[in-house]
C-alpha positions as a printed NumPy array, in Angstrom:
array([[148.18 ,  95.979,  59.264],
       [144.952,  95.478,  57.297],
       [141.746,  95.361,  59.281],
       [138.347,  93.971,  58.431],
       [136.003,  96.399,  56.756],
       [133.085,  97.572,  58.925],
       [129.761,  95.801,  58.44 ],
       [127.396,  97.481,  56.001],
       [124.408,  99.486,  57.129],
       [120.933,  98.233,  56.332],
       [119.87 , 101.039,  53.964],
       [122.482, 100.185,  51.281],
       [121.562,  96.506,  51.648],
       [117.94 ,  97.282,  50.874],
       [119.09 ,  99.33 ,  47.873],
       [121.246,  96.466,  46.614],
       [118.372,  94.003,  47.046],
       [116.059,  96.356,  45.143],
       [118.626,  96.534,  42.34 ],
       [118.856,  92.732,  42.217],
       [115.06 ,  92.506,  42.18 ],
       [114.947,  94.979,  39.279],
       [117.452,  92.879,  37.315],
       [115.411,  89.731,  37.91 ],
       [112.226,  91.495,  36.809],
       [114.005,  92.744,  33.702],
       [114.959,  89.157,  32.882],
       [111.715,  87.276,  33.689],
       [109.144,  90.064,  33.38 ],
       [107.006,  92.175,  35.706],
       [104.335,  90.456,  37.861],
       [101.638,  91.329,  35.316],
       [103.679,  89.621,  32.595],
       [104.549,  86.602,  34.759],
       [100.84 ,  85.985,  35.383],
       [100.353,  85.508,  31.639],
       [103.337,  83.225,  31.077],
       [103.011,  79.628,  29.981],
       [105.053,  77.79 ,  32.601],
       [104.377,  74.305,  31.314],
       [108.143,  73.836,  30.933],
       [109.514,  72.6  ,  34.268],
       [112.974,  74.025,  33.502],
       [111.615,  77.541,  32.925],
       [109.343,  77.385,  35.968],
       [112.133,  76.221,  38.278],
       [114.447,  78.912,  36.965],
       [111.96 ,  81.65 ,  37.896],
       [111.051,  80.083,  41.245],
       [114.727,  79.654,  42.169],
       [115.342,  83.381,  41.787],
       [112.119,  84.208,  43.634],
       [113.024,  82.011,  46.611],
       [116.463,  83.589,  46.863],
       [115.016,  87.109,  46.842],
       [112.372,  86.228,  49.435],
       [115.006,  84.684,  51.703],
       [117.186,  87.795,  51.585],
       [114.195,  90.078,  52.194],
       [113.217,  88.047,  55.281],
       [116.709,  88.411,  56.713],
       [116.605,  92.182,  56.33 ],
       [113.144,  92.234,  57.888],
       [114.616,  90.456,  60.928],
       [116.904,  93.43 ,  61.477],
       [114.088,  95.91 ,  60.884],
       [111.804,  94.019,  63.275],
       [114.294,  94.442,  66.117],
       [113.519,  98.17 ,  66.116],
       [109.809,  97.582,  66.813],
       [109.264,  96.875,  70.491],
       [105.867,  95.884,  71.815],
       [104.142,  97.738,  74.675],
       [104.824,  96.418,  78.164],
       [101.214,  95.384,  78.708],
       [101.44 ,  92.869,  75.856],
       [104.335,  90.901,  77.335],
       [103.711,  87.805,  79.403],
       [100.439,  86.443,  80.784],
       [ 97.683,  88.848,  81.745],
       [ 94.901,  88.532,  84.306],
       [ 91.52 ,  88.959,  82.669],
       [ 88.322,  89.25 ,  84.723],
       [ 85.435,  87.366,  83.135],
       [ 81.927,  88.038,  84.472],
       [ 79.936,  84.921,  85.345],
       [ 76.315,  84.793,  84.238],
       [ 73.625,  82.375,  83.207],
       [ 74.475,  79.722,  80.658],
       [ 72.469,  80.154,  77.491],
       [ 72.286,  78.031,  74.396],
       [ 72.927,  80.11 ,  71.326],
       [ 70.961,  79.243,  68.202],
       [ 72.984,  77.901,  65.298],
       [ 74.423,  80.682,  63.137],
       [ 72.531,  81.528,  60.007],
       [ 74.157,  80.734,  56.729],
       [ 75.773,  83.791,  55.226],
       [ 75.576,  84.639,  51.591],
       [ 79.   ,  84.485,  50.016],
       [ 79.489,  86.417,  46.844],
       [ 81.508,  84.669,  44.142],
       [ 85.198,  85.621,  44.195],
       [ 86.167,  88.505,  41.963],
       [ 88.594,  87.747,  39.182],
       [ 91.923,  89.543,  39.642],
       [ 92.827,  92.362,  37.313],
       [ 95.961,  90.943,  35.721],
       [ 96.933,  94.303,  34.274],
       [ 97.1  ,  95.984,  37.708],
       [ 99.141,  93.909,  40.2  ],
       [ 98.804,  96.639,  42.833],
       [ 95.151,  95.578,  43.237],
       [ 95.925,  91.902,  43.859],
       [ 95.057,  90.402,  47.227],
       [ 98.482,  89.096,  48.165],
       [100.585,  89.147,  51.331],
       [104.293,  88.513,  51.723],
       [104.893,  85.177,  53.46 ],
       [107.233,  85.72 ,  56.402],
       [108.041,  81.996,  56.461],
       [108.396,  81.493,  60.222],
       [109.411,  77.864,  60.949],
       [106.659,  75.622,  62.254],
       [106.768,  74.646,  65.905],
       [106.67 ,  70.841,  65.856],
       [105.663,  70.768,  69.544],
       [102.521,  72.808,  68.996],
       [ 99.269,  70.846,  68.991],
       [ 96.922,  71.493,  66.107],
       [ 93.405,  72.601,  66.981],
       [ 91.89 ,  69.422,  65.557],
       [ 94.059,  67.344,  67.92 ],
       [ 93.509,  69.48 ,  71.015],
       [ 91.212,  68.216,  73.805],
       [ 87.593,  69.262,  73.492],
       [ 85.198,  70.437,  76.205],
       [ 81.978,  68.584,  75.615],
       [ 78.583,  70.164,  76.209],
       [ 76.82 ,  69.207,  79.419],
       [ 73.604,  68.526,  77.532],
       [ 73.09 ,  66.179,  74.625],
       [ 75.802,  65.069,  72.259],
       [ 78.511,  67.266,  70.904],
       [ 77.959,  68.023,  67.265],
       [ 81.03 ,  67.314,  65.138],
       [ 82.736,  70.355,  63.679],
       [ 82.078,  70.866,  59.985],
       [ 85.011,  70.217,  57.734],
       [ 86.549,  73.314,  56.162],
       [ 85.538,  73.813,  52.548],
       [ 88.05 ,  72.666,  50.001],
       [ 89.925,  75.416,  48.214],
       [ 91.23 ,  73.347,  45.363],
       [ 88.349,  74.347,  43.143],
       [ 89.314,  78.029,  43.41 ],
       [ 93.071,  77.507,  43.17 ],
       [ 94.702,  80.   ,  40.847],
       [ 97.05 ,  78.874,  38.055],
       [100.733,  78.497,  38.882],
       [101.879,  81.554,  36.855],
       [ 99.48 ,  83.816,  38.773],
       [100.552,  82.388,  42.159],
       [104.19 ,  83.041,  41.289],
       [103.314,  86.527,  40.046],
       [101.521,  87.248,  43.341],
       [104.663,  86.371,  45.275],
       [106.733,  88.7  ,  43.101],
       [104.164,  91.442,  43.681],
       [104.182,  90.834,  47.444],
       [107.983,  91.025,  47.427],
       [107.833,  94.273,  45.466],
       [105.614,  95.757,  48.177],
       [108.093,  94.73 ,  50.865],
       [110.962,  96.369,  48.992],
       [108.93 ,  99.557,  48.52 ],
       [107.925,  99.808,  52.189],
       [109.5  ,  97.296,  54.61 ],
       [108.135,  98.922,  57.806],
       [104.642,  97.331,  58.023],
       [106.048,  93.895,  57.23 ],
       [108.807,  94.305,  59.821],
       [106.202,  95.359,  62.384],
       [104.16 ,  92.241,  61.619],
       [107.274,  90.079,  61.943],
       [108.099,  91.711,  65.296],
       [104.72 ,  90.681,  66.693],
       [105.203,  87.108,  65.501],
       [108.765,  86.956,  66.821],
       [107.647,  88.051,  70.267],
       [105.174,  85.167,  70.5  ],
       [107.555,  82.645,  68.969],
       [110.536,  83.603,  71.121],
       [108.576,  83.187,  74.349],
       [107.243,  79.779,  73.282],
       [110.222,  78.324,  71.393],
       [113.414,  80.448,  71.273],
       [115.15 ,  77.971,  68.947],
       [112.684,  78.795,  66.157],
       [114.128,  82.287,  65.851],
       [117.604,  80.81 ,  65.454],
       [116.289,  78.521,  62.707],
       [114.595,  81.483,  61.046],
       [117.799,  83.522,  60.943],
       [119.81 ,  80.623,  59.47 ],
       [117.141,  79.516,  56.98 ],
       [118.402,  78.947,  53.435],
       [116.822,  78.004,  50.139],
       [117.027,  74.522,  48.697],
       [118.021,  75.804,  45.286],
       [120.734,  78.443,  45.541],
       [120.665,  81.431,  43.215],
       [122.68 ,  84.644,  43.215],
       [123.035,  87.845,  41.257],
       [126.212,  87.819,  39.106],
       [126.228,  91.626,  39.298],
       [126.265,  91.5  ,  43.116],
       [127.476,  88.049,  44.239],
       [128.404,  89.22 ,  47.759],
       [124.909,  90.421,  48.61 ],
       [123.813,  87.194,  50.428],
       [127.071,  87.157,  52.425],
       [126.795,  90.807,  53.42 ],
       [123.146,  90.43 ,  54.43 ],
       [123.784,  87.325,  56.511],
       [126.756,  88.998,  58.166],
       [124.599,  91.961,  59.083],
       [121.783,  89.775,  60.441],
       [124.208,  88.078,  62.825],
       [125.228,  91.436,  64.3  ],
       [123.958,  92.149,  67.84 ],
       [121.455,  94.723,  66.529],
       [119.479,  91.88 ,  64.941],
       [118.926,  90.044,  68.203],
       [115.497,  90.662,  69.744],
       [115.206,  92.445,  73.057],
       [113.515,  89.962,  75.391],
       [113.846,  91.961,  78.584]])
């Protein structure tokens, strides 16, 4: 009587994802080449982004499994009692303006030097209150000065091809060394699971709006999702 095949181990899944990534890079170009592309055509841009989103989604699912192996120390779990010394109240002078050097232009020929980080894509907690909407503690003297608005970043926004190239480069770094990214995800998961356990469930079942798959390995998304749902992928909350 035929039986179901055993679930795959995570190492071959990483290898298969790396192979898919290599095939995508061979088709659309390396990050350095993507940064120089003219993506004025919406059809071409969406075709590249669709493959990028699919790869990022699969990498996040494998990182979920890797993150389960990184437990946090016991002294970081739950609320902690912190003793704060009480002293005289002093009024600090306003901070001096700091000189900000102009941003350095990225070296397009060397993606390994780019300042980019893989986005883990944790779902947003809709019940969390943003800092600007949180209650304020007013000063006991005078009027509270309004907080300065954050500077706009639109002026320094990089072109779309470079932003897409940065995401490919960040994904390449994850595939080369998943451990630091899994460790970062483990820290975030610990906070999220204590506050809103349903967010982790949403994160595991997250999909992309535009589906894309590798014709050379069409079962890769199925095998990865099957492995993520195994008990080893569930965080230890004890």
